[in-house]
DOZA-284716 format. One record per residue (C-alpha): residue in one letter; x, z, y. Coordinates in nm, 2 decimals. Example, Ala and Ser with C-alpha at 12.3 -4.5 7.8 and 13.67 -1.06 7.14 Angstrom:
BEGIN
['A'; [1.23; 0.78; -0.45]]
['S'; [1.37; 0.71; -0.11]]
REM end
This chain:
BEGIN
['X'; [3.17; 2.28; -0.28]]
['X'; [2.81; 2.26; -0.35]]
['X'; [2.71; 2.24; -0.71]]
['X'; [2.43; 2.00; -0.61]]
['X'; [2.51; 1.63; -0.64]]
['X'; [2.29; 1.54; -0.31]]
['X'; [2.50; 1.80; -0.10]]
['X'; [2.85; 1.62; -0.18]]
['X'; [3.00; 1.37; 0.04]]
['X'; [3.30; 1.16; 0.03]]
['X'; [3.40; 1.24; 0.41]]
['X'; [3.30; 1.64; 0.46]]
['X'; [3.48; 1.66; 0.83]]
['X'; [3.17; 1.56; 1.01]]
['X'; [3.39; 1.44; 1.32]]
['X'; [3.60; 1.24; 1.13]]
['X'; [3.31; 1.07; 0.95]]
['X'; [3.16; 0.99; 1.30]]
['X'; [3.49; 0.84; 1.46]]
['X'; [3.57; 0.63; 1.13]]
['X'; [3.22; 0.50; 1.09]]
['X'; [3.25; 0.37; 1.48]]
['X'; [3.57; 0.19; 1.41]]
['X'; [3.42; -0.01; 1.10]]
['X'; [3.14; -0.15; 1.34]]
['X'; [3.41; -0.35; 1.53]]
['X'; [3.55; -0.46; 1.19]]
['X'; [3.22; -0.61; 1.06]]
['X'; [3.13; -0.78; 1.43]]
['X'; [3.45; -0.89; 1.59]]
['X'; [3.23; -0.95; 1.92]]
['X'; [3.23; -0.58; 1.97]]
['X'; [3.49; -0.30; 2.10]]
['X'; [3.52; 0.06; 2.08]]
['X'; [3.57; 0.33; 2.34]]
['X'; [3.67; 0.59; 2.10]]
['X'; [3.70; 0.87; 2.36]]
['X'; [3.33; 0.82; 2.45]]
['X'; [3.18; 0.70; 2.12]]
['X'; [3.07; 0.40; 2.28]]
['X'; [3.05; 0.06; 2.08]]
['X'; [2.99; -0.23; 2.33]]
['X'; [3.00; -0.62; 2.36]]
['X'; [3.32; -0.75; 2.47]]
['X'; [3.19; -1.03; 2.66]]
['X'; [2.86; -0.92; 2.87]]
['X'; [2.68; -1.18; 3.09]]
['X'; [2.63; -1.10; 3.46]]
['X'; [2.32; -1.29; 3.44]]
['X'; [2.15; -1.07; 3.18]]
['X'; [2.01; -0.71; 3.20]]
['X'; [2.20; -0.49; 2.97]]
['X'; [2.03; -0.31; 2.70]]
['X'; [2.18; 0.03; 2.59]]
['X'; [2.05; 0.27; 2.33]]
['X'; [2.20; 0.58; 2.11]]
['X'; [2.13; 0.93; 2.02]]
['X'; [2.28; 1.14; 1.76]]
['X'; [2.49; 1.01; 1.47]]
['X'; [2.33; 0.99; 1.14]]
['X'; [2.09; 0.74; 1.18]]
['X'; [2.29; 0.43; 1.12]]
['X'; [2.27; 0.14; 1.15]]
['X'; [2.09; 0.25; 1.45]]
['X'; [2.22; 0.19; 1.71]]
['X'; [2.56; 0.07; 1.67]]
['X'; [2.45; -0.20; 1.41]]
['X'; [2.22; -0.35; 1.66]]
['X'; [2.50; -0.41; 1.94]]
['X'; [2.53; -0.77; 1.98]]
['X'; [2.43; -1.07; 2.16]]
['X'; [2.03; -1.10; 2.17]]
['X'; [1.97; -0.71; 2.15]]
['X'; [2.20; -0.43; 2.27]]
['X'; [2.49; -0.47; 2.50]]
['X'; [2.60; -0.11; 2.40]]
['X'; [2.53; 0.19; 2.20]]
['X'; [2.64; 0.55; 2.27]]
['X'; [2.68; 0.79; 1.99]]
['X'; [2.65; 1.18; 1.99]]
['X'; [2.75; 1.39; 1.70]]
['X'; [2.55; 1.40; 1.40]]
['X'; [2.20; 1.47; 1.51]]
['X'; [2.28; 1.57; 1.83]]
['X'; [2.24; 1.36; 2.16]]
['X'; [2.55; 1.22; 2.34]]
['X'; [2.64; 1.40; 2.66]]
['X'; [2.58; 1.28; 3.00]]
['X'; [2.94; 1.18; 3.04]]
['X'; [2.93; 0.96; 2.75]]
['X'; [2.61; 0.78; 2.87]]
['X'; [2.74; 0.78; 3.23]]
['X'; [3.04; 0.61; 3.14]]
['X'; [2.86; 0.36; 2.91]]
['X'; [2.64; 0.26; 3.21]]
['X'; [2.90; 0.21; 3.47]]
['X'; [3.19; 0.09; 3.28]]
['X'; [3.08; -0.07; 2.92]]
['X'; [2.76; -0.22; 2.99]]
['X'; [2.92; -0.43; 3.30]]
['X'; [2.87; -0.70; 3.41]]
['X'; [2.52; -0.71; 3.41]]
['X'; [2.18; -0.78; 3.60]]
['X'; [2.09; -0.42; 3.57]]
['X'; [2.09; -0.17; 3.28]]
['X'; [1.80; -0.06; 3.05]]
['X'; [1.83; 0.25; 2.85]]
['X'; [1.60; 0.25; 2.55]]
['X'; [1.57; 0.61; 2.45]]
['X'; [1.39; 0.82; 2.17]]
['X'; [1.15; 1.08; 2.26]]
['X'; [1.37; 1.39; 2.16]]
['X'; [1.44; 1.66; 2.44]]
['X'; [1.81; 1.64; 2.46]]
['X'; [1.82; 1.27; 2.45]]
['X'; [1.57; 1.22; 2.73]]
['X'; [1.74; 1.50; 2.94]]
['X'; [2.08; 1.35; 2.88]]
['X'; [2.01; 1.00; 2.93]]
['X'; [1.79; 1.07; 3.22]]
['X'; [2.05; 1.26; 3.42]]
['X'; [2.29; 0.99; 3.35]]
['X'; [2.02; 0.74; 3.49]]
['X'; [2.01; 0.96; 3.79]]
['X'; [2.38; 0.96; 3.86]]
['X'; [2.40; 0.61; 3.78]]
['X'; [2.14; 0.55; 4.06]]
['X'; [2.32; 0.74; 4.31]]
['X'; [2.59; 0.53; 4.29]]
['X'; [2.38; 0.24; 4.37]]
['X'; [2.33; 0.11; 3.99]]
['X'; [1.99; -0.04; 3.89]]
['X'; [1.89; 0.14; 3.61]]
['X'; [1.57; 0.17; 3.42]]
['X'; [1.48; 0.39; 3.12]]
['X'; [1.22; 0.37; 2.88]]
['X'; [1.13; 0.65; 2.63]]
['X'; [0.99; 0.54; 2.30]]
['X'; [0.76; 0.79; 2.11]]
['X'; [0.60; 0.61; 1.82]]
['X'; [0.60; 0.87; 1.56]]
['X'; [0.23; 0.98; 1.50]]
['X'; [0.35; 1.24; 1.22]]
['X'; [0.27; 1.52; 1.48]]
['X'; [-0.03; 1.46; 1.66]]
['X'; [-0.14; 1.52; 2.04]]
['X'; [-0.26; 1.89; 1.97]]
['X'; [0.08; 1.99; 1.83]]
['X'; [0.32; 1.79; 2.04]]
['X'; [0.17; 1.89; 2.34]]
['X'; [0.35; 1.81; 2.68]]
['X'; [0.65; 1.70; 2.47]]
['X'; [0.46; 1.39; 2.33]]
['X'; [0.54; 1.17; 2.00]]
['X'; [0.89; 1.16; 1.86]]
['X'; [1.08; 0.83; 1.87]]
['X'; [1.15; 0.69; 1.53]]
['X'; [1.22; 0.36; 1.35]]
['X'; [0.98; 0.16; 1.56]]
['X'; [1.22; 0.21; 1.84]]
['X'; [1.41; -0.09; 1.67]]
['X'; [1.13; -0.32; 1.74]]
['X'; [1.12; -0.22; 2.10]]
['X'; [1.50; -0.29; 2.14]]
['X'; [1.48; -0.64; 1.95]]
['X'; [1.19; -0.77; 2.18]]
['X'; [1.33; -0.66; 2.49]]
['X'; [1.67; -0.75; 2.41]]
['X'; [1.56; -1.09; 2.34]]
['X'; [1.36; -1.12; 2.68]]
['X'; [1.70; -0.99; 2.84]]
['X'; [1.89; -1.26; 2.72]]
['X'; [1.64; -1.52; 2.88]]
['X'; [1.78; -1.40; 3.20]]
['X'; [1.46; -1.19; 3.31]]
['X'; [1.45; -0.93; 3.55]]
['X'; [1.51; -0.56; 3.50]]
['X'; [1.14; -0.46; 3.60]]
['X'; [1.01; -0.71; 3.37]]
['X'; [1.22; -0.60; 3.07]]
['X'; [1.13; -0.25; 3.12]]
['X'; [0.77; -0.34; 3.15]]
['X'; [0.80; -0.53; 2.81]]
['X'; [0.96; -0.24; 2.65]]
['X'; [0.69; -0.03; 2.76]]
['X'; [0.41; -0.24; 2.65]]
['X'; [0.57; -0.27; 2.28]]
['X'; [0.62; 0.11; 2.27]]
['X'; [0.26; 0.15; 2.38]]
['X'; [0.11; -0.07; 2.07]]
['X'; [0.36; 0.08; 1.83]]
['X'; [0.28; 0.35; 1.55]]
['X'; [0.53; 0.51; 1.29]]
['X'; [0.52; 0.77; 1.01]]
['X'; [0.76; 0.87; 0.77]]
['X'; [0.75; 1.08; 0.45]]
['X'; [1.04; 1.19; 0.24]]
['X'; [1.09; 1.38; -0.10]]
['X'; [1.36; 1.61; 0.03]]
['X'; [1.57; 1.72; 0.34]]
['X'; [1.91; 1.61; 0.39]]
['X'; [2.24; 1.78; 0.41]]
['X'; [2.46; 1.74; 0.70]]
['X'; [2.82; 1.71; 0.59]]
['X'; [3.06; 2.01; 0.70]]
['X'; [2.76; 2.25; 0.69]]
['X'; [2.64; 2.52; 0.48]]
['X'; [2.37; 2.42; 0.21]]
['X'; [2.04; 2.60; 0.31]]
['X'; [1.72; 2.65; 0.17]]
['X'; [1.49; 2.36; 0.34]]
['X'; [1.16; 2.51; 0.15]]
['X'; [1.10; 2.17; 0.02]]
['X'; [1.02; 2.23; -0.37]]
['X'; [1.05; 2.00; -0.66]]
['X'; [0.73; 1.82; -0.68]]
['X'; [0.67; 1.83; -0.29]]
['X'; [0.69; 1.59; -0.02]]
['X'; [0.69; 1.59; 0.36]]
['X'; [0.45; 1.39; 0.52]]
['X'; [0.53; 1.31; 0.89]]
['X'; [0.89; 1.41; 0.85]]
['X'; [1.11; 1.35; 1.15]]
['X'; [1.48; 1.17; 1.13]]
['X'; [1.65; 1.51; 1.19]]
['X'; [1.52; 1.72; 0.90]]
['X'; [1.24; 1.82; 1.11]]
['X'; [0.91; 1.93; 0.95]]
['X'; [0.61; 1.67; 0.95]]
['X'; [0.24; 1.73; 0.95]]
['X'; [0.23; 1.90; 0.60]]
['X'; [0.39; 1.95; 0.27]]
['X'; [0.20; 1.85; -0.04]]
['X'; [0.22; 1.79; -0.40]]
['X'; [0.39; 1.47; -0.43]]
['X'; [0.10; 1.22; -0.45]]
['X'; [0.11; 0.87; -0.63]]
['X'; [0.28; 0.60; -0.40]]
['X'; [-0.09; 0.44; -0.39]]
['X'; [-0.19; 0.77; -0.27]]
['X'; [0.08; 0.83; -0.04]]
['X'; [0.09; 0.50; 0.14]]
['X'; [-0.31; 0.52; 0.18]]
['X'; [-0.25; 0.87; 0.37]]
['X'; [0.02; 0.74; 0.59]]
['X'; [-0.16; 0.40; 0.70]]
['X'; [-0.49; 0.61; 0.74]]
['X'; [-0.27; 0.81; 1.00]]
['X'; [-0.13; 0.51; 1.17]]
['X'; [-0.48; 0.30; 1.19]]
['X'; [-0.77; 0.52; 1.17]]
['X'; [-0.96; 0.53; 1.51]]
['X'; [-1.15; 0.82; 1.39]]
['X'; [-0.87; 1.05; 1.41]]
['X'; [-0.87; 1.18; 1.77]]
['X'; [-0.53; 1.35; 1.73]]
['X'; [-0.36; 1.06; 1.59]]
['X'; [-0.55; 0.72; 1.75]]
['X'; [-0.27; 0.60; 1.97]]
['X'; [-0.34; 0.23; 1.97]]
['X'; [-0.56; 0.12; 2.21]]
['X'; [-0.90; 0.00; 2.04]]
['X'; [-1.01; -0.22; 2.36]]
['X'; [-0.69; -0.46; 2.33]]
['X'; [-0.74; -0.72; 2.09]]
['X'; [-0.45; -0.78; 1.85]]
['X'; [-0.30; -1.09; 1.82]]
['X'; [-0.18; -1.02; 1.47]]
['X'; [0.05; -0.73; 1.32]]
['X'; [0.40; -0.67; 1.25]]
['X'; [0.49; -0.41; 0.98]]
['X'; [0.84; -0.25; 0.93]]
['X'; [0.92; -0.05; 0.62]]
['X'; [1.22; 0.16; 0.67]]
['X'; [1.45; 0.33; 0.43]]
['X'; [1.55; 0.67; 0.54]]
['X'; [1.89; 0.61; 0.37]]
['X'; [1.84; 0.73; 0.02]]
['X'; [1.61; 0.49; -0.13]]
['X'; [1.73; 0.21; -0.39]]
['X'; [1.66; -0.14; -0.24]]
['X'; [1.48; -0.19; -0.58]]
['X'; [1.22; 0.09; -0.48]]
['X'; [1.23; -0.02; -0.13]]
['X'; [1.07; -0.32; -0.26]]
['X'; [0.79; -0.15; -0.47]]
['X'; [0.70; 0.06; -0.17]]
['X'; [0.69; -0.25; 0.05]]
['X'; [0.48; -0.43; -0.21]]
['X'; [0.24; -0.13; -0.19]]
['X'; [0.21; -0.10; 0.19]]
['X'; [0.11; -0.47; 0.21]]
['X'; [-0.13; -0.45; -0.08]]
['X'; [-0.30; -0.16; 0.14]]
['X'; [-0.29; -0.33; 0.46]]
['X'; [-0.48; -0.66; 0.31]]
['X'; [-0.72; -0.45; 0.07]]
['X'; [-0.81; -0.17; 0.32]]
['X'; [-0.75; -0.26; 0.65]]
['X'; [-0.78; -0.66; 0.62]]
['X'; [-0.44; -0.71; 0.80]]
['X'; [-0.21; -0.95; 0.68]]
['X'; [0.11; -0.91; 0.90]]
['X'; [0.28; -1.20; 1.07]]
['X'; [0.62; -1.05; 1.00]]
['X'; [0.73; -0.83; 0.73]]
['X'; [1.06; -0.64; 0.78]]
['X'; [1.17; -0.40; 0.48]]
['X'; [1.52; -0.26; 0.48]]
['X'; [1.75; 0.02; 0.64]]
['X'; [1.70; 0.03; 1.00]]
['X'; [1.70; 0.39; 1.09]]
['X'; [1.82; 0.66; 0.86]]
['X'; [1.84; 1.02; 0.83]]
['X'; [2.17; 1.02; 0.66]]
['X'; [2.09; 0.98; 0.30]]
['X'; [1.71; 1.08; 0.33]]
['X'; [1.52; 1.01; 0.02]]
['X'; [1.22; 0.89; 0.22]]
['X'; [1.07; 0.60; 0.40]]
['X'; [0.88; 0.52; 0.71]]
['X'; [0.60; 0.27; 0.80]]
['X'; [0.57; 0.11; 1.15]]
['X'; [0.31; -0.13; 1.27]]
['X'; [0.33; -0.32; 1.59]]
['X'; [0.03; -0.44; 1.73]]
['X'; [0.07; -0.78; 1.89]]
['X'; [-0.05; -0.82; 2.25]]
['X'; [-0.03; -1.07; 2.51]]
['X'; [0.28; -1.01; 2.70]]
['X'; [0.17; -1.23; 3.02]]
['X'; [0.52; -1.39; 3.04]]
['X'; [0.41; -1.73; 2.90]]
['X'; [0.53; -1.97; 2.62]]
['X'; [0.83; -1.88; 2.43]]
['X'; [0.81; -1.53; 2.52]]
['X'; [0.56; -1.35; 2.29]]
['X'; [0.63; -1.03; 2.09]]
['X'; [0.64; -1.27; 1.81]]
['X'; [0.87; -1.53; 1.93]]
['X'; [1.11; -1.26; 2.10]]
['X'; [1.13; -1.08; 1.74]]
['X'; [1.24; -1.44; 1.62]]
['X'; [1.49; -1.50; 1.90]]
['X'; [1.85; -1.56; 1.82]]
['X'; [2.09; -1.28; 1.78]]
['X'; [2.42; -1.17; 1.65]]
['X'; [2.42; -0.84; 1.52]]
['X'; [2.49; -0.71; 1.17]]
['X'; [2.16; -0.44; 1.12]]
['X'; [1.87; -0.68; 1.23]]
['X'; [1.91; -0.87; 0.90]]
['X'; [1.60; -1.10; 0.92]]
['X'; [1.70; -1.44; 0.86]]
['X'; [1.39; -1.63; 0.78]]
['X'; [1.27; -1.89; 1.05]]
['X'; [0.97; -1.91; 1.25]]
['X'; [0.85; -2.23; 1.07]]
['X'; [0.90; -2.04; 0.71]]
['X'; [0.67; -1.77; 0.82]]
['X'; [0.40; -1.99; 0.95]]
['X'; [0.43; -2.26; 0.66]]
['X'; [0.09; -2.29; 0.49]]
['X'; [0.24; -2.34; 0.15]]
['X'; [0.05; -2.22; -0.14]]
['X'; [0.10; -1.86; -0.23]]
['X'; [0.38; -1.82; -0.50]]
['X'; [0.28; -1.48; -0.58]]
['X'; [0.02; -1.62; -0.79]]
['X'; [0.17; -1.85; -1.05]]
['X'; [-0.06; -2.08; -1.30]]
['X'; [-0.07; -1.94; -1.67]]
['X'; [0.21; -2.04; -1.89]]
['X'; [0.10; -2.31; -2.16]]
['X'; [0.01; -2.16; -2.49]]
['X'; [0.32; -2.15; -2.74]]
['X'; [0.25; -2.37; -3.01]]
['X'; [0.34; -2.18; -3.36]]
['X'; [0.35; -2.43; -3.67]]
['X'; [0.19; -2.30; -3.99]]
['X'; [0.35; -2.25; -4.31]]
['X'; [0.24; -2.20; -4.69]]
['X'; [0.38; -1.85; -4.71]]
['X'; [0.11; -1.59; -4.71]]
['X'; [0.13; -1.19; -4.69]]
['X'; [-0.13; -0.91; -4.73]]
['X'; [-0.22; -0.83; -4.35]]
['X'; [-0.33; -0.49; -4.40]]
['X'; [0.00; -0.37; -4.57]]
['X'; [0.19; -0.55; -4.30]]
['X'; [0.02; -0.40; -4.00]]
['X'; [0.01; -0.04; -4.17]]
['X'; [0.40; -0.05; -4.24]]
['X'; [0.52; -0.22; -3.90]]
['X'; [0.27; 0.02; -3.70]]
['X'; [0.42; 0.31; -3.85]]
['X'; [0.78; 0.19; -3.75]]
['X'; [0.67; 0.14; -3.39]]
['X'; [0.49; 0.46; -3.35]]
['X'; [0.83; 0.62; -3.47]]
['X'; [1.01; 0.45; -3.18]]
['X'; [0.77; 0.57; -2.92]]
['X'; [0.79; 0.91; -3.03]]
['X'; [1.18; 0.90; -3.04]]
['X'; [1.20; 0.73; -2.68]]
['X'; [1.33; 1.09; -2.52]]
['X'; [1.59; 1.14; -2.80]]
['X'; [1.73; 0.77; -2.77]]
['X'; [1.73; 0.78; -2.42]]
['X'; [1.91; 1.11; -2.38]]
['X'; [2.19; 0.95; -2.61]]
['X'; [2.19; 0.64; -2.37]]
['X'; [2.22; 0.84; -2.08]]
['X'; [2.54; 0.99; -2.21]]
['X'; [2.74; 0.67; -2.34]]
['X'; [2.51; 0.39; -2.17]]
['X'; [2.29; 0.28; -1.88]]
['X'; [2.02; 0.52; -2.00]]
['X'; [1.75; 0.24; -2.05]]
['X'; [1.76; 0.20; -2.45]]
['X'; [1.48; 0.44; -2.50]]
['X'; [1.25; 0.30; -2.26]]
['X'; [1.33; -0.07; -2.36]]
['X'; [1.25; 0.01; -2.73]]
['X'; [0.96; 0.19; -2.63]]
['X'; [0.84; -0.11; -2.40]]
['X'; [0.86; -0.32; -2.69]]
['X'; [0.71; -0.10; -2.94]]
['X'; [0.40; -0.06; -2.74]]
['X'; [0.38; -0.45; -2.67]]
['X'; [0.40; -0.52; -3.04]]
['X'; [0.15; -0.26; -3.13]]
['X'; [-0.08; -0.39; -2.86]]
['X'; [-0.04; -0.75; -3.05]]
['X'; [-0.13; -0.61; -3.38]]
['X'; [-0.43; -0.43; -3.28]]
['X'; [-0.57; -0.77; -3.13]]
['X'; [-0.82; -0.92; -3.34]]
['X'; [-0.69; -1.26; -3.45]]
['X'; [-0.32; -1.21; -3.38]]
['X'; [-0.21; -1.14; -3.71]]
['X'; [-0.29; -1.38; -4.01]]
['X'; [-0.19; -1.41; -4.35]]
['X'; [0.06; -1.66; -4.24]]
['X'; [0.38; -1.45; -4.21]]
['X'; [0.59; -1.72; -4.07]]
['X'; [0.37; -1.77; -3.80]]
['X'; [0.29; -1.40; -3.72]]
['X'; [0.66; -1.31; -3.71]]
['X'; [0.70; -1.58; -3.46]]
['X'; [0.46; -1.45; -3.25]]
['X'; [0.59; -1.10; -3.27]]
['X'; [0.91; -1.25; -3.18]]
['X'; [0.78; -1.40; -2.87]]
['X'; [0.62; -1.07; -2.79]]
['X'; [0.94; -0.90; -2.82]]
['X'; [1.12; -1.16; -2.58]]
['X'; [0.85; -1.11; -2.30]]
['X'; [0.86; -0.73; -2.32]]
['X'; [1.22; -0.60; -2.40]]
['X'; [1.50; -0.71; -2.17]]
['X'; [1.85; -0.64; -2.17]]
['X'; [2.11; -0.68; -2.48]]
['X'; [1.86; -0.50; -2.73]]
['X'; [1.57; -0.72; -2.65]]
['X'; [1.79; -1.05; -2.69]]
['X'; [1.92; -0.92; -3.04]]
['X'; [1.58; -0.82; -3.16]]
['X'; [1.42; -1.15; -3.06]]
['X'; [1.71; -1.35; -3.19]]
['X'; [1.67; -1.16; -3.55]]
['X'; [1.30; -1.20; -3.54]]
['X'; [1.32; -1.57; -3.49]]
['X'; [1.58; -1.61; -3.75]]
['X'; [1.36; -1.41; -3.98]]
['X'; [1.09; -1.64; -3.93]]
['X'; [1.30; -1.92; -4.00]]
['X'; [1.41; -1.75; -4.34]]
['X'; [1.07; -1.70; -4.46]]
['X'; [0.99; -2.07; -4.36]]
['X'; [1.30; -2.17; -4.56]]
['X'; [1.22; -1.97; -4.87]]
['X'; [0.99; -2.23; -5.03]]
['X'; [0.76; -1.94; -5.17]]
['X'; [0.39; -1.91; -5.11]]
['X'; [0.37; -1.54; -5.15]]
['X'; [0.59; -1.30; -4.94]]
['X'; [0.70; -1.05; -5.19]]
['X'; [0.99; -0.81; -5.16]]
['X'; [1.25; -1.04; -5.28]]
['X'; [1.12; -1.33; -5.01]]
['X'; [1.12; -1.03; -4.74]]
['X'; [1.48; -0.92; -4.84]]
['X'; [1.63; -1.28; -4.87]]
['X'; [1.48; -1.38; -4.53]]
['X'; [1.62; -1.05; -4.35]]
['X'; [1.96; -1.15; -4.49]]
['X'; [1.94; -1.48; -4.38]]
['X'; [1.85; -1.34; -4.01]]
['X'; [2.15; -1.12; -4.03]]
['X'; [2.37; -1.46; -4.06]]
['X'; [2.14; -1.62; -3.77]]
['X'; [2.23; -1.29; -3.57]]
['X'; [2.59; -1.33; -3.65]]
['X'; [2.62; -1.65; -3.45]]
['X'; [2.54; -1.51; -3.13]]
['X'; [2.73; -1.16; -3.13]]
['X'; [3.05; -1.07; -3.30]]
['X'; [2.93; -0.72; -3.37]]
['X'; [3.01; -0.57; -3.72]]
['X'; [2.98; -0.24; -3.87]]
['X'; [3.25; -0.03; -3.73]]
['X'; [3.20; -0.18; -3.36]]
['X'; [2.94; 0.11; -3.28]]
['X'; [2.66; -0.09; -3.20]]
['X'; [2.31; -0.12; -3.37]]
['X'; [2.45; -0.34; -3.61]]
['X'; [2.61; -0.02; -3.80]]
['X'; [2.26; 0.06; -3.90]]
['X'; [2.10; -0.27; -3.91]]
['X'; [2.37; -0.42; -4.18]]
['X'; [2.34; -0.15; -4.41]]
['X'; [1.94; -0.16; -4.37]]
['X'; [1.94; -0.53; -4.48]]
['X'; [2.22; -0.51; -4.76]]
['X'; [2.05; -0.21; -4.93]]
['X'; [1.69; -0.39; -4.88]]
['X'; [1.87; -0.70; -5.07]]
['X'; [1.99; -0.47; -5.34]]
['X'; [1.70; -0.23; -5.42]]
['X'; [1.40; -0.43; -5.25]]
['X'; [1.29; -0.08; -5.15]]
['X'; [1.23; -0.01; -4.79]]
['X'; [1.28; 0.38; -4.81]]
['X'; [1.63; 0.34; -4.97]]
['X'; [1.69; 0.07; -4.72]]
['X'; [1.59; 0.34; -4.45]]
['X'; [1.81; 0.60; -4.58]]
['X'; [2.10; 0.34; -4.55]]
['X'; [2.04; 0.27; -4.17]]
['X'; [2.01; 0.65; -4.11]]
['X'; [2.38; 0.69; -4.26]]
['X'; [2.50; 0.40; -4.06]]
['X'; [2.37; 0.54; -3.74]]
['X'; [2.51; 0.87; -3.81]]
['X'; [2.85; 0.74; -3.89]]
['X'; [2.88; 0.62; -3.52]]
['X'; [2.91; 0.97; -3.40]]
['X'; [3.25; 0.97; -3.27]]
['X'; [3.34; 0.63; -3.37]]
['X'; [3.54; 0.46; -3.10]]
['X'; [3.33; 0.15; -2.96]]
['X'; [3.47; -0.20; -2.96]]
['X'; [3.17; -0.38; -2.77]]
['X'; [2.92; -0.31; -2.51]]
['X'; [2.91; -0.08; -2.20]]
['X'; [3.05; 0.23; -2.41]]
['X'; [3.37; 0.07; -2.43]]
['X'; [3.44; 0.19; -2.07]]
['X'; [3.35; 0.56; -2.11]]
['X'; [3.64; 0.79; -2.18]]
['X'; [3.44; 1.06; -2.38]]
['X'; [3.18; 1.01; -2.63]]
['X'; [3.20; 1.31; -2.83]]
['X'; [2.94; 1.35; -3.12]]
['X'; [2.68; 1.13; -2.96]]
['X'; [2.57; 0.84; -3.19]]
['X'; [2.49; 0.48; -3.07]]
['X'; [2.15; 0.47; -2.90]]
['X'; [2.07; 0.12; -3.06]]
['X'; [2.17; 0.23; -3.41]]
['X'; [1.95; 0.54; -3.40]]
['X'; [1.67; 0.31; -3.28]]
['X'; [1.71; 0.08; -3.56]]
['X'; [1.71; 0.39; -3.80]]
['X'; [1.39; 0.54; -3.64]]
['X'; [1.23; 0.21; -3.68]]
['X'; [1.31; 0.16; -4.05]]
['X'; [1.24; 0.53; -4.14]]
['X'; [0.91; 0.46; -3.97]]
['X'; [0.82; 0.15; -4.17]]
['X'; [0.92; 0.35; -4.49]]
['X'; [0.68; 0.60; -4.43]]
['X'; [0.40; 0.34; -4.39]]
['X'; [0.47; 0.22; -4.74]]
['X'; [0.21; 0.37; -4.98]]
['X'; [0.39; 0.31; -5.30]]
['X'; [0.74; 0.21; -5.37]]
['X'; [0.88; -0.14; -5.28]]
['X'; [0.88; -0.34; -4.96]]
REM end
């Protein structure tokens, strides 16, 4: 077994993997059936009055192509082994037996030598038997330019799905085979795609080899079978990477990659941002936003349709591809434009766009820009403090939090979800920014603490953010209720003790539960007793240290079997903050 997590799989037998995955397809779409001997997934009920679209290729690109089998797109898909074309026998059996009845068969094939030869030979065999068959080869990849690709031409990648969707929708209207094939070729001719990846993938059941792609490198123009692309380069920023990819897709000045016809005016554009398999949906959202920003600001393109998700993978590839379709006149009349066919009804599991055309065309105000929030009103108080000391002490504590981020994150990666250090740092930086802005901190300590509570609420998420914000709001109330006019050590300590009581109304945590309270409670208690911030900080550190080996009774840590001598990250954060504040005190006392 490999020592690297990315090279481990739940199913390591590639044959078993492909066969079981095909069986699952018929469970998620009951209109489908499986021919296991030939690895064909097909519609149970095919119309004799429609052209049957068939596609396929090697396994490992799911949901392509099996996920697109269903009414409105493909009649059938035939699958090879991982990254290997299906055989002529499989494809011919699909054409002759599984795509029937039909008004002719259209094969949509990605431009790879094995696929073109096998699907081509199956086409000729079917024609020899009197069957009406056409084949369209899609080569949308610009990752390898004209000079290098030579006679082979461009590779077929994720843009192939757009060809299948549009042609499949036309076939569902009863169009003739020649019409459907001509439209598929028109779409392919106006389609460009490019991928990039941070790593090569590992095929289950194979030995782990050296891909040559090092940490900190990216493969630009990478294919969907682990093939090298146009270049390897040091990993750029996402902004830089998207700029390079779109430049390759759209620049008319690059004669090696200028595949779109500049003489044909565009009626709009469609963009597909495709997950190669290993990118989280969250990161895909960020990537899609970057692509759209570049298209708008650098190319003056506002796509009429945006598709973002997993359409054609390279197993668990840690990368993505961008496909751009230039919308041109189909010549087929009303209801049969490229856009209308993309929007047409289907019944498949993988084409997951559910946004109606009327919603896309809506002229509603852009909700990505929200009006500014009304300014929070903070009521004044009579309680005054010395601003310079307040800023110095609190800033010292916040700087300590920022310095300790790595340490706290390390602890939380072991016993939590790994975000405690970053969350504390985010809050600390936001409060520091507040403190450094002239006019924010006033001598009215109630008003200032209330404002800081709002800053924390807006900058820190998760449980820690909520607890800190509750404590600070309760602290502001305690200060207001003090009845004093000068905030000395007694006033601060009593207000902090009141804040602990306020916090107790929202969390059952007590010392011994292994939470931030293990450090916060002793800090407040010692502050009440000694009125000395440095003594209180020592108590906070002692409380945090006691959480080492302590059995958790609250929070995510209760689900972890082995904690060892790792302290609670939240308690460490309180101790670090308290120690930093204590260092900000020039002379003893608060």
